[in-house]
SENU-481658 format. One record per residue: residue number from 0; residue in three letters; x, y, z of N, C-alpha, C, O, CB in turn. Coordinates in steps of 0.2 Angstrom, whole numbers. Glycine has a CB too. Example, Ala and Ser with C-alpha at 12.3 -4.5 7.8 and 13.67 -1.06 7.14 Angstrom:
REM residues 2
> 0;ALA;66;-28;39;62;-22;39;66;-16;39;71;-17;42;57;-22;45
> 1;SER;64;-11;35;68;-5;36;64;0;39;67;6;40;70;-3;29
***
This chain:
REM residues 300
> 0;MET;136;116;-64;137;122;-69;133;128;-67;127;128;-66;136;120;-77
> 1;LYS;137;133;-67;133;140;-66;130;142;-73;133;141;-78;139;146;-65
> 2;SER;124;144;-72;120;147;-77;119;154;-75;120;156;-70;113;145;-77
> 3;HIS;117;158;-81;117;166;-80;111;167;-83;109;165;-88;122;169;-84
> 4;LYS;107;173;-79;102;176;-80;101;183;-81;106;186;-78;98;174;-76
> 5;ASN;97;187;-84;96;193;-84;102;197;-87;105;202;-85;94;195;-77
> 6;LEU;103;194;-94;109;196;-97;107;201;-103;111;205;-106;113;190;-100
> 7;TYR;101;200;-105;99;204;-110;99;211;-110;102;213;-115;93;203;-110
> 8;PHE;98;215;-104;99;221;-103;106;223;-103;108;229;-105;96;222;-97
> 9;GLU;111;219;-102;118;221;-102;119;222;-109;122;226;-112;123;216;-99
> 10;ILE;116;217;-112;118;216;-120;116;222;-124;120;224;-128;115;209;-124
> 11;ILE;110;225;-123;107;229;-127;108;236;-123;105;240;-126;100;227;-127
> 12;SER;111;237;-118;113;244;-115;117;249;-121;121;247;-125;118;242;-107
> 13;PHE;115;254;-120;118;259;-125;125;259;-124;128;260;-129;115;265;-124
> 14;LYS;129;259;-117;135;257;-117;139;252;-121;144;253;-124;136;257;-112
> 15;ASN;136;247;-121;138;241;-124;137;241;-132;141;239;-135;135;235;-121
> 16;LEU;132;244;-133;130;245;-141;136;250;-144;138;248;-149;122;249;-141
> 17;ILE;138;255;-140;144;260;-142;150;255;-143;154;255;-148;146;267;-137
> 18;LEU;151;252;-138;157;247;-139;157;243;-144;162;242;-147;159;243;-133
> 19;ALA;151;240;-145;150;234;-151;150;239;-157;153;236;-162;142;230;-151
> 20;TYR;148;245;-158;149;249;-165;157;250;-166;159;249;-171;145;257;-164
> 21;LYS;160;251;-160;168;253;-161;171;247;-164;175;247;-168;172;256;-154
> 22;LYS;170;241;-161;172;235;-163;171;233;-170;176;232;-174;169;230;-160
> 23;ALA;164;234;-173;162;232;-179;164;237;-185;163;236;-190;154;231;-179
> 24;ARG;167;243;-183;170;248;-188;177;247;-187;180;251;-191;167;256;-187
> 25;LYS;179;243;-184;188;243;-183;190;240;-190;188;234;-192;190;238;-176
> 26;GLY;194;244;-194;197;242;-200;193;242;-205;195;239;-210;199;235;-199
> 27;LYS;187;246;-206;182;247;-210;179;254;-210;174;255;-213;178;242;-209
> 28;THR;183;258;-208;181;266;-208;180;268;-214;176;273;-215;185;271;-204
> 29;LYS;183;266;-219;183;269;-226;177;265;-230;176;267;-236;190;269;-229
> 30;LYS;174;261;-228;168;257;-231;162;261;-231;160;263;-225;167;252;-228
> 31;ASN;159;262;-237;153;266;-237;147;264;-233;143;269;-231;150;267;-244
> 32;TYR;147;257;-232;140;256;-227;142;259;-220;137;261;-216;139;246;-226
> 33;VAL;148;259;-218;150;261;-211;148;269;-212;145;272;-207;159;260;-209
> 34;LYS;151;272;-217;150;280;-218;143;281;-217;141;285;-213;154;284;-225
> 35;LYS;139;278;-221;132;278;-221;129;278;-214;125;282;-213;128;273;-226
> 36;PHE;130;274;-210;128;272;-204;131;278;-199;127;281;-194;131;265;-203
> 37;GLU;137;281;-201;139;286;-196;136;293;-198;136;297;-193;146;286;-197
> 38;ASP;134;294;-204;130;299;-206;126;301;-201;126;307;-199;127;298;-212
> 39;ASN;121;297;-198;117;297;-193;117;293;-187;113;290;-185;111;296;-195
> 40;LEU;123;293;-184;125;288;-179;121;288;-174;118;283;-172;132;289;-177
> 41;ALA;120;294;-169;116;293;-163;109;291;-165;106;286;-162;116;299;-159
> 42;TYR;107;293;-170;100;291;-172;99;283;-173;95;279;-171;98;295;-178
> 43;ASN;104;281;-178;105;273;-179;105;269;-173;102;264;-173;110;271;-183
> 44;LEU;110;272;-169;111;268;-163;105;268;-158;104;263;-155;116;271;-159
> 45;LYS;102;274;-158;96;274;-154;90;269;-157;86;266;-153;93;282;-154
> 46;ILE;89;269;-163;84;265;-166;85;258;-165;81;253;-165;83;268;-173
> 47;LEU;92;256;-165;93;249;-165;93;247;-157;91;241;-155;100;249;-167
> 48;HIS;94;252;-153;93;251;-146;85;250;-144;83;245;-141;95;257;-141
> 49;GLU;81;254;-146;74;253;-146;71;247;-149;67;244;-145;71;257;-149
> 50;GLU;74;245;-154;71;239;-158;73;233;-153;70;227;-153;75;239;-165
> 51;LEU;78;234;-150;81;228;-146;77;227;-139;76;222;-136;89;229;-145
> 52;LYS;77;234;-137;73;234;-130;65;233;-130;62;230;-126;74;242;-126
> 53;ASN;62;234;-136;55;232;-137;54;225;-141;49;223;-143;52;237;-141
> 54;GLU;61;222;-140;60;215;-144;57;215;-150;54;210;-152;56;210;-140
> 55;ILE;58;220;-155;56;219;-161;62;219;-166;60;220;-172;51;223;-163
> 56;TYR;68;219;-164;73;219;-168;73;212;-172;72;207;-170;79;220;-164
> 57;SER;75;213;-179;75;207;-184;81;208;-188;81;214;-191;69;207;-189
> 58;PRO;86;204;-189;91;204;-193;90;205;-201;86;202;-204;95;199;-191
> 59;ASN;93;210;-204;92;210;-211;95;203;-215;99;199;-211;95;217;-214
> 60;LEU;94;202;-221;95;197;-224;104;198;-226;107;203;-226;91;195;-229
> 61;MET;106;192;-226;114;193;-227;115;192;-235;112;189;-239;119;185;-222
> 62;GLU;121;196;-237;125;195;-244;128;188;-243;130;186;-238;130;202;-246
> 63;VAL;129;186;-249;135;180;-249;139;182;-256;136;185;-260;132;172;-250
> 64;PHE;145;180;-255;149;180;-261;154;174;-259;156;172;-254;153;187;-262
> 65;VAL;157;173;-265;162;167;-265;169;169;-265;171;174;-269;160;162;-272
> 66;LEU;173;166;-260;179;167;-260;184;162;-261;184;157;-257;181;169;-256
> 67;ARG;189;162;-266;194;156;-268;200;157;-264;204;162;-267;196;155;-275
> 68;ASP;202;154;-259;209;157;-255;212;150;-253;212;150;-247;207;163;-247
> 69;PRO;214;145;-256;213;143;-262;206;139;-262;203;139;-268;219;138;-265
> 70;LYS;203;137;-258;198;133;-258;192;137;-259;192;143;-257;198;129;-251
> 71;THR;187;134;-262;181;139;-262;176;138;-257;174;133;-254;177;139;-269
> 72;ARG;175;145;-255;171;145;-248;165;151;-250;166;155;-254;177;147;-241
> 73;ILE;159;149;-247;154;154;-247;154;159;-241;154;157;-236;147;150;-247
> 74;ILE;155;165;-242;156;169;-236;149;173;-236;146;175;-242;163;175;-236
> 75;SER;147;174;-230;142;179;-228;144;185;-226;148;185;-222;137;176;-225
> 76;LYS;140;191;-228;140;197;-225;135;199;-222;130;201;-226;143;200;-230
> 77;SER;134;200;-216;128;203;-212;129;211;-213;134;214;-214;128;201;-205
> 78;ASP;122;213;-212;121;221;-213;126;224;-208;128;220;-204;114;223;-211
> 79;PHE;128;230;-207;132;232;-203;130;234;-196;133;233;-191;135;238;-205
> 80;ARG;122;235;-196;118;236;-189;118;229;-187;119;229;-180;110;240;-189
> 81;ASP;117;224;-190;118;218;-187;124;214;-185;123;209;-182;116;215;-189
> 82;ARG;130;217;-187;136;217;-184;137;219;-178;140;215;-174;140;220;-188
> 83;ILE;134;225;-176;135;229;-171;131;225;-166;133;225;-160;133;236;-171
> 84;VAL;126;221;-167;122;217;-162;126;211;-160;126;209;-154;116;215;-165
> 85;HIS;130;208;-165;134;202;-165;140;204;-160;141;199;-156;137;200;-170
> 86;HIS;143;209;-160;148;212;-155;144;212;-149;146;209;-144;153;219;-158
> 87;ALA;139;216;-149;136;217;-142;135;210;-139;136;210;-133;129;221;-142
> 88;LEU;132;206;-142;131;199;-139;137;195;-136;136;193;-130;129;196;-145
> 89;CYS;142;195;-140;149;193;-139;151;196;-134;154;193;-130;153;193;-145
> 90;ASN;151;203;-133;154;207;-127;153;203;-121;157;201;-117;151;214;-127
> 91;ILE;146;202;-120;143;199;-114;144;192;-113;146;190;-107;136;201;-113
> 92;ILE;142;188;-118;141;181;-117;149;176;-118;150;171;-116;136;178;-123
> 93;GLU;154;180;-122;159;176;-124;163;174;-118;165;169;-117;163;180;-128
> 94;PRO;164;179;-112;167;178;-107;164;173;-102;168;170;-98;168;185;-103
> 95;ILE;157;171;-102;154;166;-98;156;160;-101;156;155;-97;147;167;-97
> 96;PHE;157;158;-108;158;152;-111;165;151;-110;168;146;-108;156;150;-117
> 97;ASP;170;157;-112;178;156;-111;180;154;-105;185;150;-105;181;162;-112
> 98;LYS;177;154;-100;179;152;-93;179;144;-93;184;141;-90;173;155;-87
> 99;GLY;175;140;-97;174;134;-97;179;130;-103;180;124;-103;166;134;-98
> 100;PHE;181;134;-108;185;131;-113;191;129;-110;194;131;-105;187;136;-118
> 101;ILE;194;123;-113;200;120;-111;206;125;-114;205;129;-119;201;113;-114
> 102;TYR;212;125;-110;217;130;-111;219;128;-119;221;133;-123;224;129;-106
> 103;ASP;219;122;-122;221;121;-128;218;122;-134;220;119;-139;224;116;-128
> 104;SER;212;125;-133;206;127;-138;209;134;-140;209;140;-137;197;127;-134
> 105;CYS;211;134;-146;216;141;-149;212;144;-153;216;148;-156;223;139;-153
> 106;THR;206;144;-155;203;148;-159;200;154;-157;197;154;-151;198;144;-162
> 107;ASN;200;160;-160;197;166;-159;196;167;-151;190;169;-149;189;166;-163
> 108;ARG;201;166;-147;201;169;-141;207;173;-139;212;171;-142;200;164;-137
> 109;LYS;207;177;-134;211;182;-133;218;179;-129;217;175;-124;207;188;-128
> 110;GLY;223;181;-132;230;176;-131;231;170;-133;236;166;-131;231;176;-123
> 111;LYS;227;168;-137;228;162;-141;229;162;-148;231;168;-150;222;158;-140
> 112;GLY;228;157;-152;230;158;-159;234;154;-162;237;150;-158;231;164;-160
> 113;THR;236;154;-168;241;148;-172;248;148;-169;251;143;-169;241;149;-180
> 114;LEU;250;154;-166;257;153;-163;256;148;-156;259;143;-155;260;162;-161
> 115;LEU;252;151;-153;250;146;-147;249;139;-148;253;134;-146;244;147;-143
> 116;ALA;246;138;-153;245;131;-156;251;128;-158;252;121;-157;240;131;-162
> 117;LEU;256;131;-161;262;128;-163;267;127;-157;271;122;-157;264;131;-168
> 118;GLU;267;131;-152;270;131;-146;268;125;-142;272;121;-139;270;137;-142
> 119;ARG;262;125;-142;260;118;-137;261;112;-141;262;108;-138;251;119;-135
> 120;PHE;261;111;-148;262;106;-151;269;104;-151;271;98;-151;260;107;-157
> 121;GLU;273;109;-152;281;107;-150;282;104;-143;285;99;-143;286;114;-149
> 122;LYS;279;107;-138;280;104;-132;278;97;-130;282;93;-128;275;108;-128
> 123;PHE;271;97;-133;269;90;-132;273;84;-137;275;79;-134;261;90;-135
> 124;ARG;275;86;-143;279;82;-146;284;80;-143;285;74;-143;282;84;-152
> 125;ARG;288;85;-140;294;83;-136;293;77;-130;297;72;-129;296;89;-132
> 126;LYS;288;80;-126;285;75;-121;284;68;-123;287;63;-120;279;76;-119
> 127;VAL;281;67;-128;278;61;-132;285;56;-133;285;50;-132;274;62;-138
> 128;THR;290;60;-137;295;57;-139;301;57;-135;307;54;-138;296;60;-144
> 129;SER;300;60;-129;306;61;-124;312;64;-128;317;61;-130;309;54;-120
> 130;ASN;311;70;-130;314;74;-135;317;70;-140;323;70;-141;319;77;-131
> 131;PHE;313;68;-144;315;64;-151;319;58;-150;323;56;-155;319;69;-157
> 132;THR;318;55;-144;322;50;-143;319;43;-143;323;38;-143;325;51;-138
> 133;SER;312;43;-144;308;38;-144;303;39;-150;302;44;-153;306;37;-138
> 134;LYS;299;34;-152;293;34;-156;287;38;-153;285;38;-147;291;28;-157
> 135;GLY;284;42;-158;278;45;-155;273;45;-161;275;45;-167;280;54;-152
> 136;PHE;266;46;-160;262;46;-165;256;52;-164;254;53;-159;259;40;-167
> 137;CYS;253;54;-170;249;59;-169;243;58;-173;243;56;-179;252;65;-171
> 138;LEU;237;58;-169;231;59;-174;229;65;-176;228;69;-172;225;57;-170
> 139;LYS;229;66;-183;229;73;-186;221;73;-189;220;70;-194;235;74;-191
> 140;ALA;216;77;-186;209;75;-189;207;82;-190;210;87;-188;204;71;-183
> 141;ASP;201;83;-195;197;88;-198;190;85;-197;189;79;-198;199;91;-205
> 142;ILE;186;90;-196;179;89;-196;177;90;-203;180;94;-206;175;93;-192
> 143;LYS;173;85;-206;170;86;-213;165;91;-213;160;91;-210;167;79;-215
> 144;HIS;166;97;-217;162;102;-219;158;105;-212;152;106;-210;156;99;-224
> 145;TYR;164;107;-208;161;109;-201;156;115;-200;150;114;-198;167;110;-197
> 146;PHE;158;119;-203;152;125;-202;146;124;-205;141;126;-202;155;131;-206
> 147;GLN;145;120;-210;139;118;-215;136;113;-211;130;112;-212;141;116;-222
> 148;GLU;139;109;-206;135;103;-203;133;104;-196;130;100;-193;140;96;-203
> 149;ILE;135;110;-193;133;112;-186;125;111;-186;122;114;-191;135;120;-184
> 150;ASN;122;108;-181;116;107;-179;114;112;-175;115;113;-169;115;101;-176
> 151;PRO;108;117;-178;107;123;-173;102;121;-167;102;125;-162;104;128;-177
> 152;GLU;99;115;-167;95;113;-162;100;111;-156;99;112;-150;91;107;-164
> 153;ILE;105;107;-158;110;104;-153;114;111;-151;115;111;-145;115;99;-156
> 154;LEU;116;116;-155;119;122;-153;115;125;-147;118;127;-142;120;126;-160
> 155;LEU;109;126;-149;105;130;-144;104;125;-137;104;128;-131;97;130;-147
> 156;GLN;105;119;-137;104;115;-131;111;117;-127;111;119;-121;103;107;-131
> 157;ILE;116;117;-131;122;118;-126;122;125;-124;125;127;-119;129;116;-130
> 158;ILE;120;130;-128;120;137;-125;116;138;-119;117;142;-115;119;141;-130
> 159;GLN;110;134;-120;106;135;-114;107;132;-108;103;133;-103;100;133;-114
> 160;ARG;112;127;-108;114;125;-102;118;131;-97;118;130;-91;118;119;-103
> 161;LYS;120;136;-101;122;142;-97;119;148;-97;119;152;-92;129;143;-98
> 162;ILE;115;149;-102;111;155;-102;104;153;-101;101;149;-105;113;160;-109
> 163;LYS;102;155;-96;95;155;-94;90;160;-96;84;159;-95;95;154;-86
> 164;ASP;93;166;-97;89;172;-99;85;171;-106;88;172;-111;94;178;-99
> 165;GLU;79;170;-106;74;169;-112;76;174;-117;77;173;-123;65;169;-110
> 166;LYS;76;181;-115;76;185;-121;83;185;-125;84;187;-131;75;192;-119
> 167;THR;88;183;-120;95;182;-124;95;176;-129;99;175;-134;102;181;-118
> 168;ILE;90;172;-126;91;165;-131;87;167;-137;89;164;-142;87;158;-128
> 169;VAL;81;171;-137;78;173;-142;81;177;-147;79;176;-153;74;176;-140
> 170;LEU;86;181;-145;90;184;-149;95;181;-153;96;182;-158;93;189;-146
> 171;ILE;98;176;-149;102;171;-153;99;167;-157;102;164;-162;105;167;-149
> 172;LYS;92;165;-156;89;161;-161;88;165;-168;89;163;-174;82;159;-159
> 173;LYS;87;171;-166;86;177;-172;92;176;-176;92;175;-182;85;185;-169
> 174;ILE;98;177;-173;105;177;-176;106;171;-180;108;171;-185;111;178;-172
> 175;ILE;105;166;-177;107;158;-179;101;157;-185;103;154;-191;105;152;-171
> 176;GLU;96;158;-184;90;157;-190;90;162;-196;87;161;-201;83;157;-186
> 177;ASN;94;167;-195;95;172;-202;95;170;-208;99;165;-208;100;176;-201
> 178;LYS;93;171;-213;93;168;-219;98;173;-223;100;178;-221;86;167;-223
> 179;VAL;100;170;-229;105;174;-233;102;174;-240;97;170;-241;112;169;-233
> 180;TYR;105;179;-244;103;178;-252;110;180;-255;114;182;-252;98;184;-255
> 181;SER;110;178;-261;115;179;-266;113;183;-272;107;184;-274;118;173;-268
> 182;GLU;117;186;-275;116;190;-281;112;186;-286;109;189;-290;123;191;-284
> 183;ARG;112;179;-286;109;175;-290;102;174;-288;98;171;-292;112;168;-291
> 184;ASP;100;176;-283;94;175;-279;93;167;-277;87;163;-277;87;178;-283
> 185;VAL;99;164;-276;99;158;-273;97;158;-266;99;163;-263;105;155;-273
> 186;SER;92;153;-264;88;152;-258;93;148;-254;96;143;-256;80;149;-259
> 187;PHE;94;150;-248;98;147;-243;94;145;-237;97;143;-232;103;152;-242
> 188;ASP;87;145;-238;83;144;-232;84;137;-228;83;137;-222;77;143;-234
> 189;ASN;86;132;-232;86;125;-229;93;124;-227;94;119;-224;85;120;-235
> 190;LEU;97;128;-227;105;127;-224;105;126;-217;102;130;-214;109;133;-225
> 191;LYS;108;120;-215;109;120;-208;117;122;-208;121;122;-213;107;112;-204
> 192;GLY;119;124;-201;125;126;-200;127;133;-199;122;137;-199;130;124;-205
> 193;MET;132;136;-199;134;142;-198;136;146;-204;139;142;-207;138;143;-192
> 194;PRO;135;152;-206;137;155;-211;144;158;-210;146;161;-205;131;160;-214
> 195;LEU;149;157;-214;155;160;-214;155;167;-215;151;170;-219;159;157;-219
> 196;GLY;159;169;-210;160;176;-211;157;181;-205;160;186;-203;157;178;-217
> 197;ASN;152;178;-201;150;181;-195;154;181;-189;156;175;-187;144;179;-195
> 198;LEU;155;186;-185;158;186;-178;155;179;-174;158;175;-171;157;194;-174
> 199;THR;148;179;-174;144;175;-170;145;167;-172;145;162;-168;137;177;-172
> 200;SER;146;166;-178;147;160;-182;153;158;-178;154;152;-176;147;161;-190
> 201;GLN;159;162;-178;165;159;-176;164;158;-168;166;152;-166;172;164;-178
> 202;PHE;161;161;-164;160;160;-158;156;154;-156;158;149;-152;157;166;-156
> 203;PHE;150;154;-160;145;148;-158;150;142;-161;150;137;-157;137;149;-163
> 204;ALA;153;141;-166;157;136;-169;162;133;-163;162;127;-161;161;138;-176
> 205;ASN;165;138;-160;169;136;-154;166;133;-148;169;129;-145;172;142;-153
> 206;VAL;160;136;-147;156;133;-142;153;126;-143;153;121;-138;151;137;-142
> 207;TYR;152;125;-150;150;117;-152;155;113;-151;154;108;-147;148;115;-160
> 208;LEU;161;115;-154;166;110;-152;170;110;-146;175;106;-145;171;111;-157
> 209;SER;168;113;-142;170;114;-135;167;106;-131;169;103;-126;168;122;-132
> 210;GLU;161;105;-135;159;99;-132;164;92;-133;164;87;-129;152;97;-134
> 211;LEU;167;92;-139;173;88;-140;178;88;-136;181;83;-134;174;89;-146
> 212;ASP;181;94;-135;185;96;-131;186;93;-124;191;91;-122;185;101;-130
> 213;GLN;179;94;-121;178;91;-114;178;84;-114;181;81;-110;171;93;-111
> 214;PHE;175;81;-120;174;74;-120;182;70;-120;183;66;-116;170;72;-128
> 215;VAL;187;73;-125;194;71;-127;198;72;-119;202;67;-117;198;78;-134
> 216;LYS;197;78;-117;200;79;-110;199;76;-104;203;74;-99;201;85;-109
> 217;TYR;192;76;-104;190;73;-97;187;65;-97;187;62;-91;184;77;-95
> 218;GLU;185;63;-103;181;56;-102;188;52;-107;190;47;-104;173;55;-107
> 219;LEU;191;53;-112;197;49;-114;202;50;-111;206;46;-111;199;50;-119
> 220;LYS;202;57;-106;208;58;-102;215;59;-106;220;56;-104;208;52;-96
> 221;ALA;215;63;-111;220;63;-117;224;69;-114;222;75;-114;217;63;-125
> 222;LYS;230;67;-113;234;74;-110;237;79;-116;238;85;-115;242;72;-106
> 223;TYR;238;76;-122;241;80;-127;236;81;-133;235;77;-137;247;77;-130
> 224;TYR;233;86;-132;227;86;-137;226;95;-138;225;99;-134;219;82;-133
> 225;ILE;226;97;-144;226;104;-147;220;104;-152;219;100;-156;233;107;-151
> 226;ARG;217;110;-152;211;111;-157;212;118;-159;212;122;-156;203;110;-154
> 227;TYR;211;118;-166;211;126;-169;206;125;-174;206;121;-179;219;128;-173
> 228;VAL;200;129;-173;194;128;-177;192;121;-177;190;118;-172;195;131;-184
> 229;ASP;192;119;-183;189;111;-184;195;106;-185;195;100;-187;183;110;-191
> 230;ASP;201;109;-185;207;104;-185;209;103;-178;209;107;-174;212;108;-190
> 231;PHE;211;96;-177;213;94;-170;219;89;-171;218;84;-175;207;91;-165
> 232;VAL;224;90;-166;229;84;-166;228;81;-158;227;84;-153;237;87;-167
> 233;LEU;230;75;-159;230;70;-152;237;66;-152;238;62;-157;223;65;-151
> 234;LEU;241;68;-148;248;64;-148;249;59;-142;246;60;-137;255;70;-148
> 235;HIS;252;54;-143;253;48;-139;258;43;-141;259;42;-147;248;44;-140
> 236;LYS;262;40;-137;268;35;-138;264;29;-141;268;25;-144;272;33;-130
> 237;SER;258;29;-141;255;21;-143;250;23;-149;245;26;-149;251;17;-136
> 238;LYS;252;20;-154;247;20;-162;241;17;-159;236;20;-160;251;15;-169
> 239;GLU;241;12;-156;235;8;-154;231;12;-151;225;12;-152;237;2;-150
> 240;GLU;233;16;-145;229;19;-141;224;25;-145;218;27;-144;233;22;-135
> 241;LEU;229;27;-150;226;34;-154;221;30;-159;216;33;-161;232;39;-159
> 242;GLU;221;24;-161;217;20;-165;210;19;-161;204;18;-164;220;15;-166
> 243;ILE;211;18;-155;205;17;-150;202;23;-150;196;23;-150;206;15;-144
> 244;TRP;207;29;-149;201;36;-146;200;38;-153;196;42;-153;205;43;-141
> 245;LYS;202;37;-158;199;39;-166;192;37;-166;188;40;-167;204;36;-172
> 246;LYS;191;30;-165;184;26;-165;179;29;-160;173;30;-161;185;18;-162
> 247;GLU;182;32;-154;178;34;-150;175;41;-150;170;44;-148;181;32;-144
> 248;ILE;180;44;-154;179;51;-156;175;51;-162;171;56;-163;184;55;-158
> 249;GLU;175;46;-166;170;46;-171;163;46;-170;158;49;-172;172;42;-175
> 250;ASN;162;40;-165;156;39;-161;153;45;-158;147;46;-158;156;33;-156
> 251;PHE;157;49;-154;155;54;-150;153;60;-155;148;63;-154;161;56;-144
> 252;LEU;156;61;-160;154;67;-165;147;64;-168;143;68;-169;161;68;-171
> 253;ARG;146;58;-171;141;56;-174;135;57;-169;130;61;-169;142;50;-176
> 254;GLU;135;54;-164;130;54;-159;127;58;-155;121;59;-154;131;50;-155
> 255;ARG;133;63;-153;131;69;-149;131;76;-153;127;80;-151;135;70;-143
> 256;LEU;135;76;-158;135;82;-162;134;82;-170;135;87;-173;141;85;-161
> 257;LYS;131;76;-172;129;75;-179;134;77;-184;132;80;-189;122;78;-181
> 258;LEU;141;76;-182;147;78;-186;151;71;-187;151;66;-184;151;83;-182
> 259;GLU;155;72;-192;159;67;-195;167;68;-196;168;73;-199;156;65;-200
> 260;LEU;172;64;-195;178;66;-196;179;65;-204;176;61;-207;183;62;-192
> 261;HIS;183;70;-207;185;70;-214;189;64;-215;195;63;-212;188;76;-215
> 262;PRO;187;59;-220;190;53;-221;197;53;-224;202;49;-223;185;48;-225
> 263;ASP;198;59;-228;205;59;-231;210;63;-227;216;63;-228;205;63;-238
> 264;LYS;207;67;-222;210;71;-218;211;69;-211;213;73;-207;208;77;-219
> 265;SER;210;64;-209;210;62;-202;214;55;-202;211;50;-205;203;62;-199
> 266;LYS;220;55;-199;225;49;-200;229;50;-194;229;55;-191;229;50;-207
> 267;ILE;232;44;-192;237;43;-188;244;43;-191;245;40;-197;237;37;-184
> 268;ILE;248;47;-189;255;48;-192;261;47;-188;261;51;-183;255;54;-194
> 269;ASN;266;44;-190;271;45;-186;275;52;-185;276;55;-191;275;41;-188
> 270;LEU;276;55;-179;278;61;-178;284;63;-182;284;68;-185;280;62;-173
> 271;SER;288;58;-183;295;59;-187;293;61;-195;298;63;-199;300;52;-187
> 272;LYS;287;59;-197;286;60;-204;284;68;-205;285;71;-211;279;55;-207
> 273;GLY;282;72;-200;281;78;-201;273;78;-201;270;74;-204;283;81;-207
> 274;ILE;270;84;-197;263;84;-196;260;91;-199;262;96;-197;261;84;-189
> 275;ASP;255;91;-203;252;97;-205;248;99;-200;243;95;-199;248;96;-212
> 276;PHE;249;106;-197;244;108;-192;245;117;-193;251;119;-193;248;106;-183
> 277;VAL;240;119;-193;239;128;-193;244;131;-198;247;136;-196;241;131;-186
> 278;GLY;244;128;-204;247;131;-209;255;129;-210;258;131;-215;247;138;-208
> 279;PHE;257;124;-206;264;123;-206;264;115;-206;260;112;-203;268;126;-200
> 280;ARG;270;112;-210;271;105;-210;277;105;-203;282;109;-204;274;102;-217
> 281;ASN;276;101;-198;280;102;-193;284;95;-192;281;90;-191;277;104;-186
> 282;PHE;291;96;-193;295;91;-193;299;91;-185;298;95;-181;301;92;-200
> 283;TYR;304;86;-184;306;87;-178;312;93;-176;312;96;-171;308;80;-176
> 284;TYR;315;95;-180;319;100;-179;318;107;-184;322;111;-184;327;98;-180
> 285;PHE;312;107;-187;312;112;-192;304;112;-194;301;107;-195;317;112;-197
> 286;ARG;302;117;-196;294;117;-200;294;121;-206;297;126;-207;289;121;-196
> 287;LEU;291;119;-210;290;122;-217;283;125;-218;278;122;-216;292;116;-224
> 288;LEU;282;131;-220;276;134;-222;273;130;-228;277;129;-233;277;140;-222
> 289;ARG;266;128;-227;264;125;-234;262;131;-239;261;137;-238;257;122;-232
> 290;LYS;263;127;-245;264;132;-251;257;136;-251;258;142;-253;265;127;-258
> 291;ARG;252;134;-250;245;138;-251;245;143;-246;241;148;-246;238;132;-249
> 292;ASN;249;144;-241;249;148;-236;254;154;-236;254;159;-232;250;145;-231
> 293;ILE;259;152;-241;265;157;-242;263;164;-243;266;169;-241;270;155;-247
> 294;PHE;257;165;-248;256;172;-250;251;176;-244;251;182;-244;251;172;-258
> 295;LYS;248;171;-240;245;174;-235;249;178;-229;247;183;-226;242;169;-232
> 296;TYR;256;175;-229;261;177;-225;265;183;-228;268;187;-225;266;171;-222
> 297;LEU;265;183;-234;270;188;-238;264;194;-239;266;200;-240;274;184;-246
> 298;GLY;259;193;-240;254;199;-241;255;200;-248;258;196;-251;255;207;-237
> 299;PRO;250;205;-251;249;207;-258;255;210;-261;255;212;-266;244;211;-258
***
C-alpha cells in the first residue's frame, strides 16, 4: 500500500487555502459570518496560514442545532475559518483515499451519488434475476447510529496506513477531537463519533466504511454490492448465501470497526417485493419515491 509523506505544506499553502475558502463560501455568500470574514479577507487568510504554518492552529468550538427532517438529528456547525481548513485538508488527502475506494461506494464522490447507486442496483438486480425470470434476494442493511459510533482511534489507524506525514496527522486529530457546544450549554466532550454537518465528517465516515467495502468485495468476494453512506445492499440468487454473508459482516463490523447492523433495518428480502434504497422503493418494473422524501424533491 502506497503511503504519503510531506503533505502538510501542500495543505496549508496559500494557494490551497484560497481554493478552500472559495469552496467553503459556495452557496453561503449572503451569510453574515462569510461577510464578516471577507471584510478583512487577506488578513484573515494570512492569520490562518500563519497559525497552520507555526502549528498553533486550534479549531473553535462548534455550535449545534437540532434538525427534524423527518428524523431528529443533531447537526454541528463549525466556524467559517475551520471550514476553510476542512476544505484545505480534503483538497489534498481526499484524492489519495478515493483511489482506493471501490467503484460502488457512491457517497460524496465526484461522479457518484444516488443516481449512480440506483443505476447500479438496477443492473445488479437484472443480473441476479436473469432479467426478472428467476428468483433473487437482497440483503438490505443499515449501520446502527453510524456517525455517533465511529471509533476515533480506529479511524486514525486507518488514516495512518496511507498518511505518514506527522504534521498532517496532528491536524486531523485536532479536527476529529474538536468539541462542540449547544445553546443549552450541553457538554459533548465524551461523545465518540463524527459530528453531522462537517465536510471532514462525511469524508472520514467514507474512509471508515471503506474497510467494510474491501471486506465484502475482496474477502467475501461479493459481486453485487453497493453502499451509500451507511446503507448498503448485497444481491444474490441464494438467500442462504446472503444469510452466511450477513453473519460474517456482523462479525467484521463488531470486531474490526466497533459497529453493528441496525436490527430492524437489516433484512434479507425477495427482490420481487421491492427494496428501499437511496430514497426509493425499487420494484421490478418501476420505483416509488418514499413519502418522507417527496418534499425534498419538490422543494419549498
